C-alpha positions as CSV (number, residue, x, y, z in Angstrom):
1,M,52.2,-116.6,65.3
2,K,54.7,-113.8,64.5
3,V,57.6,-116.3,64.4
4,K,55.8,-118.3,61.8
5,I,55.1,-115.2,59.7
6,M,58.7,-114.1,59.8
7,K,59.9,-117.6,58.8
8,Q,57.5,-117.7,56.0
9,L,58.7,-114.3,54.7
10,R,62.3,-115.4,54.7
11,I,61.4,-118.3,52.4
12,I,59.1,-116.3,50.1
13,L,61.3,-113.3,49.8
14,Y,64.6,-115.0,49.2
15,S,66.5,-112.6,47.0
16,F,68.7,-113.6,44.2
17,L,70.6,-111.1,42.1
18,F,72.5,-112.9,39.4
19,L,75.5,-111.6,37.4
20,F,77.3,-113.7,34.7
21,I,79.8,-113.2,31.9
22,L,79.6,-115.2,28.7
23,N,83.0,-116.0,27.3
24,A,83.7,-117.4,23.9
25,N,86.8,-117.2,21.7
26,S,86.1,-116.1,18.1
27,A,88.3,-116.7,15.1
28,E,87.2,-113.4,13.6
29,V,87.9,-111.4,16.8
30,K,91.1,-112.8,18.3
31,G,91.6,-112.4,22.0
32,K,88.1,-111.0,22.5
33,S,85.0,-112.5,24.0
34,L,81.3,-111.7,24.1
35,K,80.8,-110.1,27.6
36,A,77.3,-109.7,28.9
37,Y,75.9,-108.9,32.3
38,F,72.4,-109.9,33.3
39,E,70.5,-109.1,36.5
40,Y,66.9,-109.2,37.6
41,C,64.9,-107.7,40.5
42,R,61.4,-108.6,41.7
43,F,58.7,-106.1,42.7
44,K,55.1,-106.4,43.9
45,S,52.4,-105.0,41.5
46,Y,49.1,-103.3,42.3
47,E,47.3,-106.2,40.7
48,V,46.3,-109.0,43.1
49,N,48.6,-112.1,43.1
50,K,50.9,-110.6,40.4
51,G,54.4,-109.1,40.5
52,Y,56.9,-107.5,38.2
53,L,60.1,-109.1,37.1
54,E,62.5,-106.4,36.0
55,L,65.3,-107.7,33.7
56,Y,68.5,-105.7,33.0
57,L,70.8,-106.8,30.2
58,L,74.1,-105.1,29.3
59,I,76.6,-106.2,26.6
60,E,80.0,-104.6,26.2
61,G,80.0,-103.2,22.7
62,N,83.8,-103.7,22.2
63,S,83.4,-107.4,22.9
64,L,81.4,-107.8,19.6
65,K,82.7,-107.9,16.0
66,Y,82.3,-104.7,13.9
67,S,81.0,-104.5,10.4
68,K,81.6,-101.7,7.9
69,N,78.8,-100.2,5.9
70,S,78.9,-98.5,2.4
71,S,79.5,-95.1,4.1
72,G,82.6,-96.3,5.8
73,N,81.1,-96.3,9.3
74,Y,81.3,-99.2,11.7
75,S,78.7,-100.8,13.9
76,C,78.1,-104.0,15.8
77,S,74.9,-105.8,17.1
78,A,73.8,-108.7,19.2
79,F,70.7,-110.9,18.9
80,C,68.9,-111.4,22.2
81,Q,66.1,-113.8,23.1
82,I,64.3,-114.0,26.5
83,E,62.0,-116.9,27.4
84,I,60.2,-117.3,30.7
85,S,58.3,-120.5,31.4
86,D,56.6,-122.3,34.3
87,K,55.6,-126.0,34.5
88,D,52.7,-125.5,32.1
89,G,54.6,-123.8,29.3
90,I,56.0,-120.4,28.1
91,R,54.6,-117.3,29.8
92,Y,56.8,-114.7,28.2
93,F,58.8,-114.5,25.0
94,D,60.7,-111.7,23.3
95,K,63.5,-111.5,20.8
96,F,65.3,-108.4,19.6
97,N,68.6,-106.9,18.4
98,L,70.8,-104.5,20.4
99,I,72.6,-102.3,17.9
100,S,75.5,-99.9,18.5
101,P,75.7,-96.4,17.1
102,F,77.6,-95.8,13.9
103,L,81.3,-95.2,14.5
104,K,84.0,-93.6,12.4
105,D,86.7,-95.4,14.3
106,T,86.5,-98.7,16.3
107,L,89.2,-97.5,18.7
108,V,86.7,-95.4,20.7
109,E,85.7,-95.0,24.3
110,P,84.0,-98.2,25.5
111,F,80.2,-98.2,24.9
112,L,77.5,-100.4,26.2
113,L,74.5,-102.0,24.6
114,K,71.8,-102.3,27.2
115,T,68.1,-102.9,27.6
116,Q,65.6,-103.2,30.5
117,K,62.3,-105.1,30.5
118,R,59.5,-104.9,33.1
119,I,57.3,-108.0,32.9
120,L,54.0,-108.6,34.8
121,L,53.6,-112.2,35.8
122,P,51.3,-114.2,38.2
123,Y,52.9,-115.4,41.4
124,N,54.6,-118.7,40.5
125,S,57.9,-120.5,40.1
126,Y,59.6,-119.9,36.8
127,K,62.6,-120.6,34.6
128,I,64.2,-117.9,32.5
129,K,66.3,-118.7,29.5
130,L,68.5,-116.0,27.9
131,T,70.0,-116.6,24.5
132,L,72.7,-114.2,23.0
133,Q,74.5,-114.2,19.7
134,D,77.0,-111.8,18.1
135,N,75.4,-111.0,14.7
136,E,78.7,-110.2,13.0
137,G,80.9,-112.7,14.8
138,A,80.9,-116.5,15.0
139,K,77.3,-117.8,14.7
140,K,77.4,-119.4,18.1
141,E,74.6,-119.1,20.7
142,Y,75.3,-118.4,24.3
143,N,72.6,-119.7,26.6
144,H,71.9,-119.2,30.3
145,E,69.0,-120.7,32.3
146,Q,68.0,-119.7,35.9
147,E,65.1,-120.7,38.0
148,F,63.4,-118.1,40.2
149,E,60.3,-117.5,42.3
150,L,58.0,-114.5,42.1
151,M,55.9,-114.4,45.2
152,F,54.7,-111.6,47.6
153,S,52.1,-111.8,50.4
154,E,49.0,-109.8,49.9
155,E,48.5,-109.4,53.7
156,L,51.9,-109.8,55.4
157,L,54.8,-107.4,55.5
158,S,57.2,-108.0,52.6
159,I,60.1,-106.3,50.7
160,S,61.3,-106.2,47.1
161,D,64.7,-107.1,45.9
162,I,67.4,-104.4,46.5
163,Q,68.2,-102.7,43.2
164,L,71.6,-101.0,42.9
165,I,71.2,-97.7,40.9
166,D,73.8,-96.1,38.6
167,T,71.9,-92.8,37.9
168,Y,68.5,-91.4,38.6
169,K,66.4,-88.2,38.2
170,K,62.9,-87.0,39.0
171,T,60.4,-87.4,36.2
172,E,56.7,-87.3,35.6
173,E,56.9,-89.9,32.9
174,N,55.8,-93.5,33.3
175,N,57.9,-96.2,31.6
176,E,60.0,-99.3,32.2
177,R,62.7,-97.2,33.9
178,T,60.5,-95.2,36.2
179,R,59.2,-95.9,39.7
180,N,57.5,-93.6,42.2
181,G,58.4,-90.4,40.3
182,Y,62.1,-91.3,39.5
183,E,63.7,-92.6,36.4
184,M,66.5,-95.0,37.4
185,N,69.3,-96.7,35.5
186,T,70.4,-99.9,37.1
187,Y,74.1,-100.3,38.2
188,M,75.0,-103.5,36.4
189,S,77.6,-104.9,38.9
190,D,78.2,-105.6,42.6
191,F,81.7,-104.2,42.3
192,Y,82.5,-100.6,43.2
193,P,85.9,-99.4,41.9
194,S,87.9,-96.5,43.4
195,E,86.3,-93.9,41.2
196,K,82.7,-94.9,42.2
197,N,82.2,-93.2,45.5
198,I,78.4,-93.2,45.9
199,L,76.4,-96.4,46.4
200,T,72.7,-95.8,45.5
201,F,70.0,-98.3,46.0
202,Y,66.3,-98.6,45.7
203,C,63.7,-101.0,47.3
204,E,60.0,-101.1,48.2
205,I,58.3,-102.3,51.4
206,Y,54.7,-103.6,51.0
207,N,51.6,-103.9,53.3
208,M,53.1,-101.8,56.1
209,Q,49.6,-100.2,56.7
210,K,48.1,-103.6,57.3
211,V,50.7,-104.4,59.9
212,L,51.0,-101.1,61.8
213,G,48.0,-99.1,60.6
214,E,47.6,-96.4,58.0
215,N,50.1,-93.5,58.5
216,E,51.8,-95.0,61.5
217,D,55.4,-94.1,62.0
218,F,58.2,-96.6,61.4
219,L,62.0,-96.6,60.5
220,I,64.0,-98.0,57.7
221,I,67.7,-98.4,58.8
222,N,70.4,-99.1,56.3
223,N,74.0,-100.0,57.2
224,I,77.1,-101.8,55.8
225,T,78.6,-104.8,57.4
226,N,81.9,-106.6,56.7
227,S,81.0,-109.9,55.1
228,Q,84.1,-111.5,56.6
229,T,83.5,-110.6,60.2
230,G,79.7,-109.7,60.2
231,R,80.5,-106.5,62.0
232,T,78.7,-103.3,61.2
233,I,81.1,-100.7,59.7
234,A,81.0,-97.4,61.7
235,D,79.9,-94.2,60.0
236,F,77.9,-96.0,57.3
237,S,74.6,-96.3,59.0
238,S,71.6,-94.1,58.5
239,F,67.8,-94.2,58.9
240,S,64.7,-92.8,57.2
241,K,61.4,-92.0,58.9
242,K,58.4,-93.2,57.0
243,K,54.6,-93.4,57.3
244,A,52.9,-96.7,56.8
245,Q,51.4,-97.0,53.4
246,K,50.5,-99.8,50.9
247,V,53.9,-99.2,49.2
248,C,56.8,-97.5,50.9
249,P,59.6,-96.8,48.5
250,L,63.2,-96.1,49.6
251,L,65.8,-94.5,47.3
252,K,69.0,-93.8,49.2
253,E,72.6,-92.7,48.5
254,I,75.5,-93.8,50.7
255,K,78.9,-92.1,50.4
256,I,81.6,-94.8,50.3
257,D,84.7,-92.8,49.6
258,Q,85.9,-93.7,53.1
259,L,85.0,-97.4,52.8
260,P,88.2,-99.5,52.5
261,S,88.6,-102.3,50.0
262,G,86.8,-105.5,50.9
263,N,83.6,-107.6,50.7
264,Y,80.5,-106.1,52.3
265,H,76.8,-106.5,52.7
266,L,74.3,-103.7,52.4
267,F,71.6,-104.2,55.0
268,V,68.1,-102.7,55.0
269,E,66.1,-103.2,58.2
270,V,62.5,-102.2,59.0
271,K,61.6,-101.3,62.6
272,D,58.5,-100.1,64.3
273,K,58.4,-97.1,66.7
274,N,59.2,-99.5,69.6
275,N,62.5,-100.4,67.9
276,R,61.3,-104.0,67.1
277,T,62.7,-105.4,63.9
278,L,59.9,-106.4,61.5
279,L,61.9,-107.3,58.4
280,N,65.4,-107.1,56.9
281,K,67.1,-107.8,53.7
282,N,70.8,-107.7,52.5
283,L,72.8,-107.5,49.3
284,F,76.4,-108.4,48.8
285,F,78.9,-106.0,47.1
286,Q,82.6,-105.5,46.7
287,R,84.7,-102.3,47.1
288,S,88.1,-101.4,45.8
289,N,89.7,-98.3,47.3
290,K,93.4,-98.5,47.0
291,A,94.2,-94.9,47.8
292,L,92.4,-95.1,51.1
293,D,93.9,-98.5,51.8
294,E,97.4,-97.0,51.5
295,I,96.5,-94.2,53.9
296,L,95.1,-96.6,56.5
297,E,98.1,-98.9,56.2
298,T,100.5,-96.0,56.8
299,K,98.5,-94.9,59.8
300,E,98.5,-98.4,61.2
301,K,102.2,-98.7,60.7
302,N,102.8,-95.4,62.5
303,A,100.3,-96.1,65.3
304,L,101.8,-96.2,68.7
305,T,100.1,-99.3,70.0
306,D,101.0,-99.8,73.6
307,I,101.8,-103.5,74.2
308,S,103.0,-103.1,77.8
309,G,101.1,-105.3,80.2
310,T,99.2,-107.1,77.4
311,F,98.9,-110.8,76.6
312,V,101.1,-110.6,73.5
313,L,104.2,-110.3,75.7
314,Q,103.9,-114.0,76.8
315,Y,104.8,-115.3,73.4
316,N,108.3,-115.5,71.9
317,E,108.8,-114.5,68.3
318,Q,108.7,-118.1,67.0
319,E,105.3,-118.7,68.7
320,L,104.0,-115.4,67.5
321,N,105.0,-116.2,63.9
322,E,103.0,-119.4,64.1
323,Y,100.0,-117.7,65.7
324,M,100.0,-114.9,63.0
325,K,99.6,-117.6,60.4
326,F,96.6,-119.0,62.3
327,L,94.8,-115.7,61.6
328,R,94.5,-116.1,57.9
329,P,91.1,-117.8,57.8
330,V,89.4,-114.9,59.6
331,S,91.5,-112.0,58.2
332,E,90.5,-109.3,55.8
333,E,92.5,-109.0,52.6
334,K,94.5,-106.1,53.8
335,E,95.3,-107.9,57.1
336,V,96.5,-110.9,55.1
337,T,98.8,-108.6,53.1
338,R,100.1,-106.9,56.2
339,A,100.7,-110.1,58.1
340,S,102.6,-111.6,55.2
341,D,104.8,-108.5,55.0
342,L,105.5,-108.6,58.7
343,L,106.4,-112.3,58.6
344,R,108.9,-111.7,55.8
345,R,110.7,-108.7,57.2
346,G,108.9,-107.1,60.2
347,S,110.4,-106.6,63.6
348,F,109.2,-108.6,66.6
349,T,107.7,-105.4,68.1
350,D,105.7,-104.6,65.0
351,K,104.4,-108.2,64.9
352,Q,103.3,-107.8,68.6
353,K,101.5,-104.6,67.8
354,F,99.8,-106.1,64.8
355,F,98.6,-109.1,66.7
356,L,97.3,-107.0,69.6
357,S,95.6,-104.6,67.1
358,F,94.0,-107.5,65.3
359,W,92.2,-108.8,68.3
360,K,91.4,-105.4,69.8
361,K,89.6,-104.6,66.5
362,R,87.4,-107.6,67.0
363,E,86.9,-107.4,70.8
364,P,88.1,-104.0,72.2
365,L,87.4,-104.9,75.8
366,K,88.6,-108.5,76.0
367,P,91.0,-109.2,73.1
368,E,92.8,-112.0,75.0
369,V,89.6,-113.8,75.6
370,E,88.7,-113.6,71.9
371,W,92.1,-114.9,70.9
372,N,92.0,-117.8,73.3
373,D,88.5,-118.8,72.1
374,Y,89.8,-118.7,68.5
375,L,93.0,-120.7,69.5
376,L,90.8,-123.5,70.8
377,S,89.1,-123.7,67.5
378,V,92.4,-123.7,65.6
379,N,93.7,-126.5,67.9
380,Y,90.5,-128.5,67.1
381,V,90.7,-128.1,63.3
382,N,94.5,-128.9,63.4
383,S,93.7,-132.1,65.1
384,K,90.6,-133.1,63.1
385,Y,91.3,-131.8,59.6
386,K,95.1,-131.9,59.2
387,S,96.3,-133.4,55.9
388,P,100.1,-133.5,55.8
389,P,101.9,-131.5,54.8
390,L,99.0,-129.1,55.6
391,Q,97.9,-128.2,59.1
392,G,94.2,-128.3,59.7
393,Y,93.7,-124.5,59.5
394,E,95.3,-124.5,56.0
395,T,92.8,-127.0,54.6
396,D,89.5,-126.0,53.1
397,R,87.4,-127.7,55.8
398,G,89.6,-126.1,58.5
399,R,89.3,-122.6,56.9
400,I,85.5,-122.8,56.6
401,F,85.2,-124.1,60.2
402,L,87.3,-121.2,61.6
403,K,85.6,-118.6,59.4
404,Y,81.9,-119.6,59.8
405,K,82.1,-121.8,63.0
406,A,80.8,-125.4,63.2
407,P,78.1,-126.4,60.7
408,V,74.7,-127.4,62.1
409,R,74.5,-130.4,59.8
410,I,76.8,-132.5,57.7
411,V,75.9,-134.6,54.7
412,T,78.4,-137.4,54.0
413,N,78.8,-140.9,52.5
414,E,78.2,-143.8,54.8
415,N,81.5,-145.4,53.7
416,D,84.6,-144.1,52.0
417,M,83.2,-145.4,48.8
418,E,79.5,-145.7,48.2
419,R,77.9,-147.7,45.4
420,V,74.8,-145.9,43.9
421,H,73.1,-147.5,40.9
422,G,76.3,-149.2,39.8
423,T,78.4,-146.1,40.2
424,Y,81.1,-145.7,42.9
425,M,81.2,-142.2,44.3
426,Q,84.3,-140.7,46.0
427,P,83.8,-139.4,49.6
428,Y,82.1,-136.1,50.0
429,E,80.8,-133.8,52.7
430,I,78.1,-131.2,52.5
431,W,78.1,-128.7,55.4
432,H,74.9,-126.8,56.1
433,Y,74.7,-123.5,58.0
434,Y,71.6,-121.8,59.2
435,K,73.8,-118.6,59.3
436,A,77.2,-118.1,57.5
437,G,78.4,-114.6,58.2
438,N,75.5,-112.3,57.1
439,E,73.8,-115.0,55.0
440,T,71.3,-117.6,56.0
441,N,70.7,-121.2,54.9
442,R,74.0,-121.8,53.1
443,I,76.0,-124.9,52.1
444,F,79.6,-125.9,51.5
445,V,80.5,-129.0,49.4
446,F,83.8,-130.8,50.0
447,F,85.0,-133.6,47.7
448,Q,87.8,-136.1,48.0
449,R,88.9,-136.6,44.4
450,N,91.5,-139.4,45.2
451,I,91.6,-141.9,48.0
452,G,93.8,-140.6,50.8
453,S,93.8,-137.0,49.5
454,D,92.3,-134.0,51.4
455,F,88.7,-132.9,51.0
456,V,88.6,-129.8,48.8
457,L,85.9,-127.2,48.6
458,I,84.2,-127.5,45.2
459,H,81.0,-125.4,45.7
460,S,79.3,-123.0,48.1
461,D,76.4,-120.6,47.7
462,V,78.0,-118.1,50.1
463,K,79.2,-114.9,48.3
464,G,82.9,-114.7,47.9
465,E,83.4,-118.5,48.0
466,I,83.9,-120.8,45.0
467,T,80.6,-121.5,43.1
468,N,80.0,-124.5,40.9
469,Y,76.4,-125.4,40.2
470,Q,77.5,-128.6,38.5
471,W,78.9,-130.0,41.7
472,K,76.5,-132.9,41.8
473,K,77.8,-134.1,38.4
474,E,81.3,-133.8,39.6
475,I,80.5,-136.1,42.6
476,A,78.2,-138.6,40.9
477,G,78.0,-137.8,37.2
478,E,74.5,-138.1,35.9
479,Q,73.6,-140.9,38.3
480,Y,70.9,-140.6,40.9
481,W,72.3,-140.0,44.4
482,N,70.6,-140.2,47.8
483,P,73.1,-139.5,50.6
484,Q,72.2,-139.6,54.3
485,V,72.3,-136.6,56.6
486,K,74.3,-136.9,59.8
487,D,73.5,-133.9,62.0
488,R,75.4,-133.0,65.1
489,E,73.1,-135.1,67.3
490,G,73.6,-138.2,65.1
491,D,70.1,-138.3,63.6
492,K,69.6,-139.2,60.0
493,E,67.4,-137.8,57.3
494,I,67.4,-137.4,53.5
495,Y,69.2,-134.4,52.1
496,K,67.0,-132.8,49.4
497,G,68.9,-129.5,48.7
498,D,69.3,-128.5,45.0
499,R,71.9,-125.8,45.5
């Protein structure tokens, strides 16, 4: 029964935090574009079968056109319209203008036009439509539509979306920016530059008292994992002791000044006093920390890695050069840079040290075993996915196979060319993963644009990979398509994914 509950929760509580930038060239403002950032988070309300949708909208003021008033001051503004609908019609509608302060000079520090809305809605599936327009620039509307589900269990353990916080303070007020005694301003990005050294987040856990009993002890553990390798980053884990209540809020700060540049996931995990995991949720973010990267690179270069008696000694320099290239699909950005530098002008000894360090980092006790397992996978993709002049590991399918392992299911054409309602479709493959890195239930879409050419990746819903939500149109235009699934056991079923 517990297994069914957890599976249900994973479906109901699928979190989506969306960020987009609207770009449009304007004849009046050459070289500029309207830049807007939009996010939303979902929270459970105290009303039965209803939840809150919180919308966060930010427009870069300097991306809008200025107008001058009779007093010689400048200002800009944007028209905004929000429409939320379900299958039966519009459930929420609002339109308003975001207006800048008056400015003496347009060459000022960047300022932001922003708003936040908290909307109470019944549990249901919805579509949100956002319309923006520069009031002083070209009279062109920018539209974005996104489907979402607002649903929380009234009896089972559940968790809100994870909200990244820019600033917060204690307050006794109650408004759209306050929750549980704090006024919070949302951090409108998943990117943390070098000068941003604190990651603050907020979330809520619901119905804990129904699962454990009123005031029973439990833990909320948060950590940071590398999205490339899935490994937890040391020194960035902490926990909070809580008492089981109807709503258990968590507002937490994490110092990230010692977190190197890279792609990461923030994990929130709920455990009972017996250390059993009850629920978890994660959120992707990116970090840039060039100063720390340079320090770590210098330390790595100066490290006295002892290679005596290790497996790297069995390879000559030509072999090692080839094997270092094989590492690219599973390397972090800084490792790619370091390997490229060594291949251009590094000594044989430095290459040996790097190669040993690379695998010790992933498997400290048995680095050779880890390397040999990976080499088997490289040999497999080089045989199966090679596309001259590219070796298999250099192709998109080879890279994804090495990075995320074998897919559990592959959707493909029956033949090289398949006729669907009078339209010929080029060959394609859709790889389905139950788990890709730290993410679950993900797909990769590969497409052969020309007969005899290699399959290229045109879409994935994995963070950090190419995303193209019009991928179906690229494959089959507006025509209906109904491919067959070929899973790894050879069974067939209809693929119905909409991602």
